C-alpha positions as CSV (number, residue, x, y, z in Angstrom):
1,X,19.0,-8.2,2.7
2,X,15.9,-6.9,0.9
3,X,14.8,-8.1,-2.5
4,X,11.6,-7.9,-4.5
5,X,11.6,-10.5,-7.2
6,X,11.5,-7.9,-10.0
7,X,15.1,-7.5,-10.8
8,X,15.9,-6.4,-7.2
9,X,14.8,-2.8,-8.1
10,X,12.7,-2.0,-5.0
11,X,11.0,0.8,-6.9
12,X,9.4,-1.5,-9.5
13,X,5.7,-2.2,-9.3
14,X,3.6,-4.8,-10.9
15,X,0.1,-4.4,-12.3
16,X,-2.3,-7.3,-13.3
17,X,-3.3,-5.1,-16.2
18,X,0.0,-3.6,-17.4
19,X,2.8,-5.9,-16.1
20,X,6.1,-4.6,-14.7
21,X,6.1,-0.8,-14.2
22,X,8.6,1.9,-13.0
23,X,7.2,4.6,-10.8
24,X,6.9,7.2,-13.7
25,X,5.1,4.6,-15.9
26,X,2.8,3.8,-13.0
27,X,2.0,7.5,-12.8
28,X,1.1,7.7,-16.5
29,X,-1.2,4.6,-16.2
30,X,-2.9,5.9,-13.1
31,X,-3.6,9.3,-14.6
32,X,-4.8,7.7,-17.9
33,X,-7.2,5.6,-15.8
34,X,-8.5,8.6,-14.0
35,X,-8.9,10.7,-17.1
36,X,-11.3,8.0,-18.6
37,X,-13.8,8.8,-15.8
38,X,-13.0,12.4,-15.3
39,X,-16.3,13.2,-13.5
40,X,-16.0,10.3,-11.1
41,X,-14.9,10.3,-7.4
42,X,-11.6,8.6,-6.8
43,X,-9.9,7.2,-3.7
44,X,-6.1,6.7,-3.7
45,X,-5.4,3.9,-1.2
46,X,-2.1,2.4,-0.1
47,X,-1.9,-0.7,2.1
48,X,0.7,-3.3,3.0
49,X,0.3,-6.8,4.2
50,X,3.0,-9.4,5.1
51,X,3.5,-13.1,5.5
52,X,6.3,-14.8,7.3
53,X,8.3,-17.2,4.9
54,X,8.8,-20.4,7.0
55,X,11.4,-18.8,9.3
56,X,13.3,-17.3,6.3
57,X,12.2,-13.7,6.6
58,X,9.0,-11.9,5.7
59,X,7.3,-11.2,2.4
60,X,5.8,-7.6,2.4
61,X,3.4,-6.6,-0.3
62,X,2.4,-2.9,-0.7
63,X,-0.6,-2.1,-2.9
64,X,-1.6,1.1,-4.5
65,X,-5.3,1.1,-5.3
66,X,-7.0,3.7,-7.4
67,X,-10.7,3.2,-6.7
68,X,-13.2,4.8,-9.0
69,X,-16.0,4.9,-6.5
70,X,-19.0,2.9,-7.8
71,X,-17.1,1.8,-10.9
72,X,-14.2,-0.5,-9.8
73,X,-10.6,0.4,-10.0
74,X,-7.1,-0.6,-10.8
75,X,-4.1,-1.5,-8.5
76,X,-0.4,-1.8,-8.5
77,X,1.8,-3.7,-6.1
78,X,5.4,-4.2,-5.1
79,X,7.1,-6.9,-3.1
80,X,9.9,-6.6,-0.6
81,X,11.3,-9.7,0.9
82,X,13.2,-9.0,4.0
83,X,15.2,-11.9,5.4
84,X,15.2,-10.4,8.9
85,X,13.0,-12.2,11.5
86,X,10.1,-10.1,12.7
87,X,7.8,-10.5,15.7
88,X,4.2,-9.7,15.1
89,X,4.2,-6.2,16.6
90,X,7.4,-5.2,14.7
91,X,6.0,-6.7,11.5
92,X,2.8,-4.6,11.8
93,X,4.7,-1.4,12.4
94,X,6.9,-2.3,9.4
95,X,3.8,-2.7,7.3
96,X,2.6,0.7,8.3
97,X,6.0,2.2,7.7
98,X,6.2,0.7,4.2
99,X,2.8,2.1,3.4
100,X,3.9,5.6,4.6
101,X,7.1,5.4,2.5
102,X,5.1,4.4,-0.5
103,X,2.6,7.2,0.1
104,X,5.5,9.7,0.2
105,X,6.8,8.3,-3.1
106,X,3.4,8.4,-4.7
107,X,2.8,11.9,-3.4
108,X,6.2,13.1,-4.8
109,X,5.3,11.6,-8.2
110,X,1.7,12.9,-8.3
111,X,2.2,16.3,-6.5
112,X,2.4,18.2,-9.8
113,X,-0.9,16.6,-10.8
114,X,-2.7,18.2,-7.8
115,X,-2.5,15.4,-5.3
116,X,-1.9,16.1,-1.6
117,X,-1.6,13.9,1.6
118,X,-5.3,14.5,2.1
119,X,-6.0,12.5,-1.1
120,X,-4.3,9.4,0.2
121,X,-5.8,6.8,2.5
122,X,-3.5,4.4,4.3
123,X,-5.1,1.0,5.0
124,X,-3.7,-1.2,7.7
125,X,-4.3,-4.9,8.3
126,X,-5.3,-4.5,12.0
127,X,-8.6,-4.5,13.7
128,X,-10.5,-4.6,16.9
129,X,-10.6,-8.4,16.9
130,X,-7.5,-10.6,17.0
131,X,-3.9,-10.4,18.0
132,X,-3.4,-6.9,16.7
133,X,-6.3,-5.1,18.6
134,X,-3.9,-3.7,21.3
135,X,-1.9,-2.0,18.6
136,X,-4.7,0.0,16.9
137,X,-4.2,3.3,18.7
138,X,-0.4,3.2,18.2
139,X,-0.4,2.4,14.5
140,X,-3.4,4.7,13.7
141,X,-1.6,7.5,15.7
142,X,1.6,6.9,13.8
143,X,-0.2,7.3,10.4
144,X,-2.4,10.2,11.4
145,X,0.7,12.1,12.8
146,X,2.3,11.7,9.4
147,X,-0.7,13.6,7.9
148,X,-2.6,10.7,6.3
149,X,-6.1,9.4,6.9
150,X,-6.2,5.7,8.0
151,X,-8.6,2.8,7.8
152,X,-8.5,-0.4,9.9
153,X,-10.4,-3.7,9.5
154,X,-13.0,-4.2,8.2
155,X,-12.6,-1.1,6.0
156,X,-8.9,-1.6,5.1
157,X,-9.4,-3.6,1.9
158,X,-6.2,-2.1,0.4
159,X,-4.2,-4.1,2.9
160,X,-6.5,-6.9,4.0
161,X,-7.7,-7.9,0.5
162,X,-5.6,-6.4,-2.3
163,X,-2.1,-6.7,-0.8
164,X,-3.1,-9.9,1.0
165,X,-3.9,-11.5,-2.4
166,X,-0.1,-11.4,-3.3
167,X,1.5,-12.5,0.0
């Protein structure tokens, strides 16, 4: 069973600045943030991190980061608690899959505002050091074949810093 802690609506997001948000309200907040710095460069980043919950499933956090390059940013996140047991490799692929699902949701919501797959970066919490190094080519290939650019550690702060903060 999957839950999120926000009334079990898996489409609800949370923002440190704005509290609980539905996807349409997230869109309005994101666009308002970008309108304030209309001449700035922006990066739209999606990353997921996870943490096993003492043998009782896994806590997955997906973050949406809107980075105003050189001037900070805002972020939104959602939680999915999956009571299923995951091994490391399966958990990493699930993180990537959740980021891709979120990217498609965000793309659907923002497509009328001029956003495309090329405007979204997927950040994955894997790198060339550690237990996940053998998985880099598979996970990066999965994301690139879906049409998105991808960043791994140490450049994947959307997953390894922002989403990790809430696991």
